[in-house]
N, C-alpha and C positions, 0 to 999 in steps of 0.2 A: 504494500500500500504506500509506504514512504517513497519507494522508487518511482511509482507512478506520479505522485505529487511533485517530486523533484523534477521529473522529466517534463511534466506539464508546465511547471514554473519556468523552466529553461526555454520554453518555446514562446513565451510572452515578450512584450516590448520592455526594454530596459527602462527603469525609472531612476532618474538621478536622485541620489540621496544627499549630495552635497555639491557645492559649486566646483569642487575639484573633479567631479565626475563629468561635468559639462565640457564639451570640446571648446577650446579657446581659439578665437580668431587670431590671436597674437602668438600662437604656439610656434616654436622655432621649426624651420624646415628640416627634414631629415638630412643627415650627412650624406655626402656623395659617396658612392661605393669606391673602394680602393681597387683599382684595376691592375696594379702591378703584382705579378705572382711572387710568392715568397721564395721560390726556387726557379732556376732556369729550366724550362721545359722545351723539348723540340716542337716545331710547328706540327699541326695536325696532319699535314701532308708528308710527314716524315717517311723515309724509305723503310723504316722499321715497323710500320703498322702491320704489314702482312706477316712478318715474323712474330710480332707480338700476338696477333690473332691466332696464328697457328700454335704458338706456345700455350696460350690460354685454353684452346680447344684440346690440346694433347693432355695438359694437366687436368682439365675437367674430366676427360674420358678416363684417365688413369684413376682419379679419385672416385669416379662413378663405379668403376669396376671393383675397387676395394670395398666401397660401401655396399654395393649390390651383393657381393659374396658374403658379407657379414650380416646381412639383414634378411628377415623373412617377410618383410612388408615392402611396400612401394618406396622407391628412392627417387628423389628429384634433386638435381644439382644445377646451379647456374655458374658456369665458368666465368662469365663476365662479372658477376657480383663478387666472386672470390678474387678475381684480378683487381677489381676496384678497391676492395678491402685491403689487399696487399699494397696497392699503390698509396693508400692513405697512411700506411704504417711508417 
């Protein structure tokens, strides 16, 4: 019952409870995004793109084989997601 009341309350119009809740016409403009990368990266048309894609596919296939052999249920793997995660490290 409480969940239904909270869900219904969240669907209504927001009521300002204090002047701080009201949008200000004099609010500062958001800062400009920083366009310079923190590290040097090759351009997207780098000659290494095909090699990278092949490596991600091969690593994903190998990982899938290992996971499928050890599992009795369905296995789904995204080599791109794994590659992006490694790139963030």
